[in-house]
C-alpha positions in Angstrom: 5.6 19.1 1.4 8.2 21.7 1.4 7.1 21.6 -2.4 3.6 22.1 -1.9 2.8 18.8 -3.4 0.4 16.6 -1.5 2.2 13.6 0.1 1.0 9.7 0.7 3.1 8.0 2.8 3.6 5.0 5.1 1.9 5.1 8.2 4.4 3.0 10.2 8.5 3.9 11.8 8.6 7.5 12.1 6.4 8.8 8.9 3.3 9.6 10.5 5.2 12.0 13.7 6.9 13.4 11.1 4.3 14.0 8.6 1.6 15.5 11.8 -1.1 14.8 9.7 0.5 16.7 6.4 0.0 13.6 4.5 -2.4 11.0 4.2 -0.9 7.6 5.5 -0.9 4.3 4.0 -0.3 0.7 5.0 2.7 0.4 2.8 1.6 -3.3 2.5 -1.2 -2.2 0.6 -1.3 -2.2 -2.6 -5.4 -1.7 -2.0 -4.4 1.1 0.9 -2.1 2.9 -2.1 -4.1 2.9 -4.8 -7.4 4.6 -2.8 -5.2 7.4 -1.5 -4.2 8.2 -5.0 -7.8 8.2 -6.2 -8.8 10.4 -3.3 -6.1 13.1 -3.9 -6.7 13.1 -7.8 -10.5 13.4 -7.6 -10.7 15.4 -4.6 -8.7 19.5 -5.1 -10.1 20.1 -1.4 -8.4 17.1 -0.4 -5.5 18.7 -3.0 -5.8 21.8 -1.2 -5.2 21.0 2.5 -2.8 18.6 2.3 -1.0 20.6 0.5 -1.4 23.8 3.0 -0.5 21.5 5.8 2.2 19.7 4.4 3.8 23.2 3.6 3.2 24.2 7.6 5.1 21.0 8.4 7.7 21.0 6.4 8.7 24.8 8.2 9.0 22.7 11.2 11.9 20.9 9.6 14.0 23.8 8.2 17.7 23.2 8.4 18.4 26.4 10.3 15.4 25.8 12.8 17.0 22.3 13.1 20.3 23.4 13.3 19.8 26.3 16.1 17.8 23.7 18.5 20.8 20.5 18.1 23.4 24.0 19.0 20.8 25.2 21.8 21.0 21.3 22.8 24.5 20.7 23.1 25.6 23.9 24.5 23.1 23.2 26.9 24.7 19.0 28.0 28.4 21.0 27.6 28.5 22.8 30.3 
């Protein structure tokens, strides 16, 4: 997502939460769902554009400096 490319990922585990609408989600056990998602991304320029924009915005929330600041704040709060 940070590279501004459309992302297709699994709809299980933590990936739906992490991608937060910035990716197409598919059942990782379904070749049909994966191939359909790939077809959609290849054929739809508006979908590609939407996924690029949404993914890029979502990736901003996972910058290393942002995560480090949040972690440091958490540890300072509970280290008192």
